[in-house]
Gaussian input, Z-matrix of N, CA and C with variables (Angstrom, degrees):
# hf/3-21g

backbone

0 1
 N
 C     1     B1
 C     2     B2     1     A1
 N     3     B3     2     A2     1     D1
 C     4     B4     3     A3     2     D2
 C     5     B5     4     A4     3     D3
 N     6     B6     5     A5     4     D4
 C     7     B7     6     A6     5     D5
 C     8     B8     7     A7     6     D6
 N     9     B9     8     A8     7     D7
 C    10    B10     9     A9     8     D8
 C    11    B11    10    A10     9     D9
 N    12    B12    11    A11    10    D10
 C    13    B13    12    A12    11    D11
 C    14    B14    13    A13    12    D12
 N    15    B15    14    A14    13    D13
 C    16    B16    15    A15    14    D14
 C    17    B17    16    A16    15    D15
 N    18    B18    17    A17    16    D16
 C    19    B19    18    A18    17    D17
 C    20    B20    19    A19    18    D18
 N    21    B21    20    A20    19    D19
 C    22    B22    21    A21    20    D20
 C    23    B23    22    A22    21    D21
 N    24    B24    23    A23    22    D22
 C    25    B25    24    A24    23    D23
 C    26    B26    25    A25    24    D24
 N    27    B27    26    A26    25    D25
 C    28    B28    27    A27    26    D26
 C    29    B29    28    A28    27    D27
 N    30    B30    29    A29    28    D28
 C    31    B31    30    A30    29    D29
 C    32    B32    31    A31    30    D30
 N    33    B33    32    A32    31    D31
 C    34    B34    33    A33    32    D32
 C    35    B35    34    A34    33    D33
 N    36    B36    35    A35    34    D34
 C    37    B37    36    A36    35    D35
 C    38    B38    37    A37    36    D36
 N    39    B39    38    A38    37    D37
 C    40    B40    39    A39    38    D38
 C    41    B41    40    A40    39    D39
 N    42    B42    41    A41    40    D40
 C    43    B43    42    A42    41    D41
 C    44    B44    43    A43    42    D42
 N    45    B45    44    A44    43    D43
 C    46    B46    45    A45    44    D44
 C    47    B47    46    A46    45    D45
 N    48    B48    47    A47    46    D46
 C    49    B49    48    A48    47    D47
 C    50    B50    49    A49    48    D48
 N    51    B51    50    A50    49    D49
 C    52    B52    51    A51    50    D50
 C    53    B53    52    A52    51    D51
 N    54    B54    53    A53    52    D52
 C    55    B55    54    A54    53    D53
 C    56    B56    55    A55    54    D54
 N    57    B57    56    A56    55    D55
 C    58    B58    57    A57    56    D56
 C    59    B59    58    A58    57    D57
 N    60    B60    59    A59    58    D58
 C    61    B61    60    A60    59    D59
 C    62    B62    61    A61    60    D60
 N    63    B63    62    A62    61    D61
 C    64    B64    63    A63    62    D62
 C    65    B65    64    A64    63    D63
 N    66    B66    65    A65    64    D64
 C    67    B67    66    A66    65    D65
 C    68    B68    67    A67    66    D66
 N    69    B69    68    A68    67    D67
 C    70    B70    69    A69    68    D68
 C    71    B71    70    A70    69    D69
 N    72    B72    71    A71    70    D70
 C    73    B73    72    A72    71    D71
 C    74    B74    73    A73    72    D72
 N    75    B75    74    A74    73    D73
 C    76    B76    75    A75    74    D74
 C    77    B77    76    A76    75    D75
 N    78    B78    77    A77    76    D76
 C    79    B79    78    A78    77    D77
 C    80    B80    79    A79    78    D78
 N    81    B81    80    A80    79    D79
 C    82    B82    81    A81    80    D80
 C    83    B83    82    A82    81    D81
 N    84    B84    83    A83    82    D82
 C    85    B85    84    A84    83    D83
 C    86    B86    85    A85    84    D84
 N    87    B87    86    A86    85    D85
 C    88    B88    87    A87    86    D86
 C    89    B89    88    A88    87    D87
 N    90    B90    89    A89    88    D88
 C    91    B91    90    A90    89    D89
 C    92    B92    91    A91    90    D90
 N    93    B93    92    A92    91    D91
 C    94    B94    93    A93    92    D92
 C    95    B95    94    A94    93    D93
 N    96    B96    95    A95    94    D94
 C    97    B97    96    A96    95    D95
 C    98    B98    97    A97    96    D96
 N    99    B99    98    A98    97    D97
 C   100   B100    99    A99    98    D98
 C   101   B101   100   A100    99    D99
 N   102   B102   101   A101   100   D100
 C   103   B103   102   A102   101   D101
 C   104   B104   103   A103   102   D102
 N   105   B105   104   A104   103   D103
 C   106   B106   105   A105   104   D104
 C   107   B107   106   A106   105   D105
 N   108   B108   107   A107   106   D106
 C   109   B109   108   A108   107   D107
 C   110   B110   109   A109   108   D108
 N   111   B111   110   A110   109   D109
 C   112   B112   111   A111   110   D110
 C   113   B113   112   A112   111   D111
 N   114   B114   113   A113   112   D112
 C   115   B115   114   A114   113   D113
 C   116   B116   115   A115   114   D114
 N   117   B117   116   A116   115   D115
 C   118   B118   117   A117   116   D116
 C   119   B119   118   A118   117   D117
 N   120   B120   119   A119   118   D118
 C   121   B121   120   A120   119   D119
 C   122   B122   121   A121   120   D120
 N   123   B123   122   A122   121   D121
 C   124   B124   123   A123   122   D122
 C   125   B125   124   A124   123   D123
 N   126   B126   125   A125   124   D124
 C   127   B127   126   A126   125   D125
 C   128   B128   127   A127   126   D126
 N   129   B129   128   A128   127   D127
 C   130   B130   129   A129   128   D128
 C   131   B131   130   A130   129   D129
 N   132   B132   131   A131   130   D130
 C   133   B133   132   A132   131   D131
 C   134   B134   133   A133   132   D132
 N   135   B135   134   A134   133   D133
 C   136   B136   135   A135   134   D134
 C   137   B137   136   A136   135   D135
 N   138   B138   137   A137   136   D136
 C   139   B139   138   A138   137   D137
 C   140   B140   139   A139   138   D138
 N   141   B141   140   A140   139   D139
 C   142   B142   141   A141   140   D140
 C   143   B143   142   A142   141   D141
 N   144   B144   143   A143   142   D142
 C   145   B145   144   A144   143   D143
 C   146   B146   145   A145   144   D144
 N   147   B147   146   A146   145   D145
 C   148   B148   147   A147   146   D146
 C   149   B149   148   A148   147   D147
 N   150   B150   149   A149   148   D148
 C   151   B151   150   A150   149   D149
 C   152   B152   151   A151   150   D150
 N   153   B153   152   A152   151   D151
 C   154   B154   153   A153   152   D152
 C   155   B155   154   A154   153   D153
 N   156   B156   155   A155   154   D154
 C   157   B157   156   A156   155   D155
 C   158   B158   157   A157   156   D156
 N   159   B159   158   A158   157   D157
 C   160   B160   159   A159   158   D158
 C   161   B161   160   A160   159   D159
 N   162   B162   161   A161   160   D160
 C   163   B163   162   A162   161   D161
 C   164   B164   163   A163   162   D162
 N   165   B165   164   A164   163   D163
 C   166   B166   165   A165   164   D164
 C   167   B167   166   A166   165   D165
 N   168   B168   167   A167   166   D166
 C   169   B169   168   A168   167   D167
 C   170   B170   169   A169   168   D168

   B1=1.4437
   B2=1.5280
   B3=1.3228
   B4=1.4573
   B5=1.5245
   B6=1.3272
   B7=1.4644
   B8=1.5315
   B9=1.2932
   B10=1.4537
   B11=1.5323
   B12=1.3258
   B13=1.4659
   B14=1.5289
   B15=1.3397
   B16=1.4666
   B17=1.5247
   B18=1.3100
   B19=1.4611
   B20=1.5311
   B21=1.3134
   B22=1.4627
   B23=1.5257
   B24=1.3385
   B25=1.4600
   B26=1.5272
   B27=1.3224
   B28=1.4642
   B29=1.5252
   B30=1.3030
   B31=1.4593
   B32=1.5327
   B33=1.3096
   B34=1.4635
   B35=1.5265
   B36=1.3382
   B37=1.4658
   B38=1.5291
   B39=1.3216
   B40=1.4688
   B41=1.5208
   B42=1.3091
   B43=1.4653
   B44=1.5284
   B45=1.3338
   B46=1.4560
   B47=1.5269
   B48=1.3286
   B49=1.4634
   B50=1.5187
   B51=1.3086
   B52=1.4635
   B53=1.5182
   B54=1.3043
   B55=1.4689
   B56=1.5255
   B57=1.3382
   B58=1.4670
   B59=1.5267
   B60=1.3163
   B61=1.4644
   B62=1.5214
   B63=1.3134
   B64=1.4707
   B65=1.5249
   B66=1.3132
   B67=1.4617
   B68=1.5295
   B69=1.3162
   B70=1.4710
   B71=1.5183
   B72=1.3318
   B73=1.4511
   B74=1.5212
   B75=1.3172
   B76=1.4596
   B77=1.5280
   B78=1.3144
   B79=1.4570
   B80=1.5264
   B81=1.3148
   B82=1.4590
   B83=1.5267
   B84=1.3316
   B85=1.4559
   B86=1.5273
   B87=1.3103
   B88=1.4588
   B89=1.5249
   B90=1.3249
   B91=1.4579
   B92=1.5223
   B93=1.3188
   B94=1.4602
   B95=1.5212
   B96=1.3206
   B97=1.4655
   B98=1.5145
   B99=1.2995
   B100=1.4561
   B101=1.5280
   B102=1.3201
   B103=1.4503
   B104=1.5242
   B105=1.3219
   B106=1.4627
   B107=1.5221
   B108=1.3267
   B109=1.4593
   B110=1.5247
   B111=1.3157
   B112=1.4570
   B113=1.5252
   B114=1.3101
   B115=1.4558
   B116=1.5221
   B117=1.3263
   B118=1.4652
   B119=1.5320
   B120=1.3257
   B121=1.4573
   B122=1.5164
   B123=1.3298
   B124=1.4675
   B125=1.5226
   B126=1.3323
   B127=1.4611
   B128=1.5204
   B129=1.3166
   B130=1.4714
   B131=1.5245
   B132=1.3293
   B133=1.4569
   B134=1.5212
   B135=1.3191
   B136=1.4636
   B137=1.5258
   B138=1.3320
   B139=1.4517
   B140=1.5142
   B141=1.3203
   B142=1.4590
   B143=1.5216
   B144=1.3222
   B145=1.4577
   B146=1.5223
   B147=1.3315
   B148=1.4713
   B149=1.5264
   B150=1.3477
   B151=1.4423
   B152=1.5207
   B153=1.3193
   B154=1.4752
   B155=1.5242
   B156=1.3233
   B157=1.4601
   B158=1.5130
   B159=1.2823
   B160=1.4553
   B161=1.5075
   B162=1.3425
   B163=1.4562
   B164=1.5198
   B165=1.3080
   B166=1.4595
   B167=1.5124
   B168=1.3382
   B169=1.4660
   B170=1.4996
   A1=111.12
   A2=116.59
   A3=119.67
   A4=111.27
   A5=118.28
   A6=121.49
   A7=111.00
   A8=116.82
   A9=121.66
   A10=112.29
   A11=118.57
   A12=122.61
   A13=112.82
   A14=120.45
   A15=119.22
   A16=113.02
   A17=117.38
   A18=121.06
   A19=110.05
   A20=117.39
   A21=120.95
   A22=110.84
   A23=117.02
   A24=120.57
   A25=110.56
   A26=117.55
   A27=121.85
   A28=110.64
   A29=116.43
   A30=121.19
   A31=111.00
   A32=117.89
   A33=121.95
   A34=109.94
   A35=117.36
   A36=120.58
   A37=110.35
   A38=118.57
   A39=122.15
   A40=110.65
   A41=117.37
   A42=120.69
   A43=110.03
   A44=117.86
   A45=121.22
   A46=110.76
   A47=117.82
   A48=120.76
   A49=111.79
   A50=116.73
   A51=120.29
   A52=110.18
   A53=117.35
   A54=121.18
   A55=110.82
   A56=117.11
   A57=120.30
   A58=111.65
   A59=117.37
   A60=120.28
   A61=110.72
   A62=117.43
   A63=119.60
   A64=111.02
   A65=117.91
   A66=120.62
   A67=110.52
   A68=116.76
   A69=121.62
   A70=110.75
   A71=117.93
   A72=121.43
   A73=112.78
   A74=118.06
   A75=123.33
   A76=110.90
   A77=116.26
   A78=122.66
   A79=111.72
   A80=118.03
   A81=120.16
   A82=112.36
   A83=118.83
   A84=119.76
   A85=111.74
   A86=117.34
   A87=120.63
   A88=111.14
   A89=116.99
   A90=120.62
   A91=113.19
   A92=117.28
   A93=119.34
   A94=109.51
   A95=115.37
   A96=120.08
   A97=110.28
   A98=115.11
   A99=120.92
   A100=108.26
   A101=115.78
   A102=120.06
   A103=109.00
   A104=115.95
   A105=120.40
   A106=110.55
   A107=114.86
   A108=120.87
   A109=106.56
   A110=116.38
   A111=120.39
   A112=109.98
   A113=115.08
   A114=122.47
   A115=107.32
   A116=117.01
   A117=118.43
   A118=111.93
   A119=117.14
   A120=118.98
   A121=112.59
   A122=117.84
   A123=118.88
   A124=110.70
   A125=116.72
   A126=120.38
   A127=110.99
   A128=117.13
   A129=120.25
   A130=111.00
   A131=117.41
   A132=120.62
   A133=111.25
   A134=116.81
   A135=121.48
   A136=112.34
   A137=117.21
   A138=120.40
   A139=114.11
   A140=117.81
   A141=121.70
   A142=108.05
   A143=117.32
   A144=121.95
   A145=108.61
   A146=118.84
   A147=120.54
   A148=113.98
   A149=117.35
   A150=118.79
   A151=111.94
   A152=117.50
   A153=119.50
   A154=109.47
   A155=115.64
   A156=120.80
   A157=112.65
   A158=115.31
   A159=119.53
   A160=113.12
   A161=116.68
   A162=120.18
   A163=110.53
   A164=116.90
   A165=122.41
   A166=109.51
   A167=117.00
   A168=121.17
   A169=110.51
   D1=-37.19
   D2=-178.81
   D3=-70.37
   D4=-22.35
   D5=177.20
   D6=-76.08
   D7=-23.16
   D8=-176.88
   D9=-81.62
   D10=-27.02
   D11=-176.65
   D12=-60.74
   D13=-48.85
   D14=179.39
   D15=-63.91
   D16=-33.81
   D17=178.98
   D18=-67.35
   D19=-44.56
   D20=178.74
   D21=-64.88
   D22=-41.57
   D23=178.65
   D24=-62.12
   D25=-43.93
   D26=178.69
   D27=-62.86
   D28=-40.95
   D29=179.63
   D30=-63.23
   D31=-43.06
   D32=179.10
   D33=-64.75
   D34=-42.77
   D35=-179.92
   D36=-64.28
   D37=-42.33
   D38=-179.81
   D39=-65.19
   D40=-43.33
   D41=179.34
   D42=-63.83
   D43=-41.06
   D44=178.79
   D45=-64.13
   D46=-42.13
   D47=178.64
   D48=-64.01
   D49=-43.72
   D50=179.12
   D51=-62.05
   D52=-42.21
   D53=179.37
   D54=-63.36
   D55=-46.51
   D56=-178.30
   D57=-65.79
   D58=-39.77
   D59=179.03
   D60=-67.04
   D61=-41.25
   D62=-179.94
   D63=-66.70
   D64=-33.75
   D65=177.36
   D66=-70.93
   D67=-35.89
   D68=-177.56
   D69=-68.17
   D70=-44.38
   D71=-175.95
   D72=-94.44
   D73=-3.59
   D74=177.39
   D75=52.34
   D76=51.83
   D77=-175.18
   D78=-64.79
   D79=-36.55
   D80=-174.20
   D81=-65.80
   D82=-29.08
   D83=-178.05
   D84=-70.62
   D85=-18.83
   D86=179.87
   D87=-63.09
   D88=-29.31
   D89=-174.71
   D90=-101.67
   D91=4.78
   D92=178.17
   D93=-78.59
   D94=144.86
   D95=-179.96
   D96=-80.57
   D97=142.72
   D98=175.48
   D99=-84.60
   D100=151.70
   D101=178.94
   D102=-67.43
   D103=136.11
   D104=-178.89
   D105=-72.25
   D106=140.26
   D107=174.30
   D108=-94.52
   D109=123.62
   D110=-177.45
   D111=-88.55
   D112=122.43
   D113=176.64
   D114=-121.55
   D115=168.48
   D116=176.77
   D117=-58.61
   D118=-32.00
   D119=-179.13
   D120=-75.60
   D121=-16.74
   D122=175.77
   D123=-72.84
   D124=-10.29
   D125=176.06
   D126=-65.85
   D127=-21.21
   D128=178.03
   D129=-59.85
   D130=-29.44
   D131=177.86
   D132=-62.86
   D133=-27.62
   D134=179.90
   D135=-98.45
   D136=5.22
   D137=177.96
   D138=84.14
   D139=15.92
   D140=-179.68
   D141=-100.58
   D142=133.10
   D143=-179.51
   D144=-83.96
   D145=111.04
   D146=-177.27
   D147=-77.19
   D148=-12.10
   D149=-178.43
   D150=-79.39
   D151=-18.98
   D152=179.14
   D153=-88.78
   D154=150.45
   D155=179.32
   D156=-73.73
   D157=-17.59
   D158=-178.67
   D159=90.95
   D160=-10.10
   D161=-179.57
   D162=-98.08
   D163=141.01
   D164=177.48
   D165=-93.66
   D166=141.13
   D167=177.56
   D168=-97.95

């Protein structure tokens, strides 16, 4: 049991350091997706041709 105490203490200290460093540098926000900006050309993703007016002659 006495051999386990230093290992647990080290583990708690390492986890606390990792948490504090990640909060300081805001690492998680680097991988968040930005909201898409919708343009007429983004209609191509839905199969709509943005170059046509949409009106039939």
